[in-house]
C-alpha positions in Angstrom: -11.1 17.1 -0.7 -10.5 14.6 -3.4 -10.9 15.8 -7.0 -11.4 12.3 -8.4 -14.1 9.6 -8.3 -13.3 7.0 -5.7 -11.4 4.0 -6.7 -13.5 0.8 -6.5 -12.2 -2.5 -7.7 -15.8 -3.8 -7.9 -17.2 -0.9 -9.8 -17.8 -2.8 -13.0 -18.6 -6.1 -11.5 -22.2 -7.4 -12.0 -23.6 -10.5 -10.4 -26.6 -12.7 -11.0 -27.8 -13.1 -7.4 -30.4 -15.6 -8.4 -27.7 -18.1 -9.4 -26.0 -17.7 -6.0 -28.9 -18.2 -3.7 -27.8 -21.7 -2.7 -24.2 -20.6 -2.2 -24.2 -18.1 0.7 -20.4 -18.4 1.0 -20.0 -17.0 -2.5 -22.4 -14.2 -1.9 -20.6 -13.2 1.4 -17.2 -13.2 -0.3 -18.4 -11.0 -3.1 -20.1 -8.5 -0.8 -17.3 -8.3 1.7 -14.4 -8.0 -0.8 -12.5 -4.7 -0.8 -9.1 -3.8 -2.2 -6.7 -2.1 0.3 -5.1 0.0 -2.4 -8.5 1.5 -3.2 -8.7 2.8 0.4 -5.1 4.1 0.4 -5.6 6.0 -2.8 -9.0 7.3 -1.8 -8.2 8.5 1.7 -4.4 9.4 1.3 -5.0 10.7 -2.2 -1.8 9.0 -3.4 -2.6 9.4 -7.0 -1.0 10.6 -10.3 -3.2 12.8 -12.5 -3.3 13.9 -16.1 -5.4 16.8 -17.2 -6.0 17.3 -20.9 -6.3 21.0 -21.5 -8.4 21.1 -24.7 -11.1 18.9 -23.3 -10.6 19.5 -19.6 -10.9 15.8 -19.0 -8.7 14.2 -16.3 -7.5 10.7 -15.6 -6.2 9.4 -12.2 -4.0 6.4 -11.5 -3.0 4.9 -8.2 0.5 5.9 -7.5 2.2 2.6 -8.1 5.3 4.4 -9.4 8.0 2.2 -10.9 10.2 5.0 -12.2 10.4 8.7 -11.5 13.3 10.9 -12.6 13.7 14.5 -13.4 16.3 15.8 -15.7 17.3 19.4 -16.0 19.3 20.2 -19.2 21.2 23.5 -19.5 21.8 24.2 -23.2 25.1 25.9 -24.1 26.5 26.8 -27.5 30.3 26.8 -27.7 31.9 29.6 -29.8 35.5 29.1 -30.7 37.6 32.2 -31.2 41.2 32.5 -32.5 43.9 32.3 -29.9 41.7 30.8 -27.2 42.0 27.2 -26.3 38.6 27.0 -24.6 35.4 27.9 -26.4 33.2 30.7 -25.1 30.0 29.2 -23.8 26.9 31.0 -24.8 23.9 30.1 -22.6 20.7 29.2 -24.5 18.3 28.0 -21.8 17.4 25.2 -19.3 14.8 22.5 -20.1 13.2 20.1 -17.7 12.1 16.5 -18.6 10.3 14.0 -16.4 10.5 10.3 -16.9 7.6 8.5 -15.3 6.7 4.8 -15.0 3.4 3.6 -13.5 2.3 0.0 -12.8 -1.5 -0.3 -13.1 -2.6 -3.6 -11.4 -6.1 -5.0 -11.3 -7.6 -6.8 -8.3 -10.7 -7.8 -10.2 -11.9 -8.2 -13.7 -13.9 -5.0 -13.3 -10.8 -3.1 -12.3 -8.9 -4.6 -15.2 -11.6 -3.3 -17.6 -11.4 0.2 -16.0 -7.6 0.3 -16.2 -7.7 -0.5 -19.9 -10.2 2.3 -20.3 -8.0 4.8 -18.5 -5.0 3.9 -20.5 -7.2 4.3 -23.6 -8.2 7.8 -22.4 -4.6 8.7 -21.8 -3.6 7.6 -25.3 -6.3 9.9 -26.7 -4.7 12.8 -24.9 -1.8 12.6 -27.3 -3.8 13.7 -30.3 -4.6 17.3 -31.3 -8.0 19.1 -31.6 -9.0 19.6 -35.2 -11.3 22.3 -36.6 -12.9 19.6 -38.7 -12.5 16.2 -37.1 -13.7 14.1 -40.0 -11.3 15.7 -42.5 -8.5 16.2 -39.9 -6.9 19.0 -41.9 -6.5 21.9 -39.6 -5.2 21.6 -36.0 -6.9 24.2 -33.8 -5.3 23.2 -30.5 -2.2 21.2 -29.5 -2.6 18.4 -26.9 -1.2 20.1 -23.9 -1.4 18.2 -20.6 -1.0 19.0 -16.9 0.8 16.3 -15.0 0.6 16.1 -11.2 2.4 13.7 -8.9 1.3 14.6 -5.4 3.5 17.4 -4.0 6.6 16.5 -6.1 5.3 17.4 -9.5 2.9 20.4 -9.4 2.8 24.1 -9.8 5.0 25.6 -7.1 3.0 27.8 -4.6 3.3 31.5 -5.1 2.5 34.6 -3.0 -0.9 34.6 -4.6 -1.8 31.3 -2.9 -3.4 32.5 0.3 -3.7 29.0 1.7 0.0 28.7 1.9 2.0 30.8 4.3 5.4 29.5 3.5 5.9 27.4 6.7 6.7 23.8 7.2 3.3 23.3 9.0 1.4 24.6 5.9 3.4 22.5 3.4 0.8 20.3 1.7 -0.8 19.4 -1.6 -4.1 18.4 -3.0 -5.3 16.1 -5.7 -6.6 19.0 -7.8 -5.4 18.2 -11.4 -5.5 21.8 -12.4 -2.4 22.4 -10.1 -0.3 20.1 -12.3 2.7 21.1 -14.4 2.0 22.1 -17.9 3.8 20.2 -20.6 3.7 17.8 -23.4 3.9 14.0 -23.5 6.7 13.3 -25.8 6.1 9.5 -25.8 4.0 6.9 -24.2 4.9 3.3 -23.9 2.2 0.8 -22.9 3.1 -2.8 -21.8 0.1 -5.1 -21.3 2.4 -7.9 -20.0 1.0 -10.5 -22.4 4.5 -11.9 -23.0 5.3 -12.7 -19.3 3.7 -14.7 -16.5 1.5 -12.0 -15.2 -1.5 -13.4 -17.0 -4.9 -12.0 -18.1 -8.5 -12.2 -17.2 -10.4 -14.2 -19.9 -13.7 -12.3 -19.9 -15.2 -14.3 -22.7 -14.2 -15.9 -26.0 -11.6 -13.8 -27.9 -11.7 -11.2 -25.1 -8.9 -10.7 -22.5 -8.2 -8.0 -19.9 -4.6 -7.5 -18.7 -4.1 -8.1 -15.0 -1.2 -5.6 -15.1 -0.5 -2.7 -17.4 2.7 -0.7 -17.2 3.0 2.7 -18.8 6.2 4.7 -19.3 6.1 8.4 -20.2 8.5 11.1 -21.2 7.1 14.5 -20.3 8.6 17.8 -21.3 7.7 20.7 -18.9 6.5 24.0 -20.2 7.2 26.6 -17.4 4.5 29.2 -17.1 6.6 31.8 -15.3 10.0 33.3 -16.1 12.8 31.5 -14.1 16.0 33.1 -13.2 17.9 35.5 -10.9 17.2 39.2 -10.6 20.1 41.4 -11.9 19.2 44.2 -9.5 18.8 41.8 -6.6 21.3 38.9 -7.1 20.1 37.0 -4.1 16.5 36.8 -5.4 15.2 34.0 -7.6 12.1 34.9 -9.6 10.1 31.9 -8.3 11.8 31.3 -4.9 9.7 28.1 -4.2 10.4 26.5 -7.5 10.2 23.6 -8.1 8.9 21.8 -5.0 7.3 24.5 -3.0 9.7 24.2 -0.1 10.5 27.4 1.9 13.7 27.4 4.0 13.7 31.2 4.6 12.6 30.7 8.2 15.6 28.4 9.0 17.8 31.3 10.3 15.0 32.5 12.5 14.5 29.1 14.1 18.1 27.9 14.0 18.7 25.4 16.8 20.2 26.9 20.0 20.3 30.4 18.7 21.7 33.0 21.3 22.3 30.2 23.8 25.4 29.8 26.0 25.9 26.3 27.4 26.7 25.9 31.0 30.3 24.8 31.4 30.8 21.0 31.3 27.2 20.5 30.4 26.2 18.0 27.7 24.2 19.1 24.7 20.4 18.8 25.0 19.3 15.3 24.4 16.3 14.1 22.4 13.3 15.3 24.5 9.8 14.1 25.0 6.6 15.9 23.8 6.0 16.9 27.5 9.4 18.5 27.8 8.8 20.3 24.5 5.5 21.6 25.8 7.2 22.7 29.1 9.8 24.5 27.0 7.2 26.5 25.1 5.6 27.5 28.4 9.0 28.5 29.8 9.1 31.4 27.5 6.4 33.1 29.6 8.9 33.7 32.4 11.2 35.8 30.3 10.8 39.4 29.2 10.9 39.8 25.4 10.4 37.1 22.8 12.1 33.7 23.1 12.5 31.4 20.2 11.4 27.8 20.7 14.9 26.6 21.0 15.8 29.3 23.5 12.8 28.2 25.6 13.8 24.6 25.2 17.3 25.4 26.4 16.0 27.2 29.5 13.9 24.1 30.3 16.9 21.8 30.0 19.2 23.9 32.2 20.9 26.2 29.7 21.3 29.9 30.1 20.1 32.5 27.6 22.7 35.1 26.5 21.7 38.2 28.3 23.2 40.4 25.6 20.1 39.8 23.6 18.0 41.6 26.2 16.2 38.5 27.2 16.7 38.3 31.0 14.7 36.6 33.8 12.1 38.6 35.6 
């Protein structure tokens, strides 16, 4: 389910049909036009979202990403002591910064107008909430924002998320902006491309709409959960699916060719077709006890299962 209004390049276009009655070709072209990137963003939900916490307003952009980097900075304070050549490093904390660049192209004059409005709204997200707006004397709320970039920048799933069972098959994401990472926009750079050959739409006298807008953002993440290792359980990280929500805990359980002894002089299993994979799954039925997928695949391809595991033919 999409959490945004559908992208439509013709949303703000208005036509005087009376002037086009004698030009059926023009009418047909206007009715039949559609922008392929609209469909891609609407159905695949390839979008970038910003949610402004104080107002709960959200803005979505098509994911024409020109730059995307994450930087993790561990902060250490050196303390020099007498008689020691190397300083003692005192750990202070780790911060996370995201640098994001988005190109916002317009296929029509209407989309250029909408893009300008969205960038205008994003700019407003940088300002605080005042107790008295007219006097602007007391800040009552800081302009915190949630940033979401599909499955790559979002809140990592936790055990409380009953929709996610920690498997590869269940690994997914939604366009829900409330699932974005909490943080602050440190700076926003807007390029309307007026100085290059991109061009503008001349809407009317003294009024232009950029055909392309590029925004570049520096975003500092505010983590909402403690992050670190458990002293009582050194192998346990506090948020084991941080930061991308990937779970590799089942890798050992499904390790390729586990408990399998190759037949002498036999070559390793080749790449197999879907039908052979299906037959391999069915082959598990002829064995007592559970067989992993790879063990069943080995049986189907002529390998023998190690009988020391208790898995023997009936």
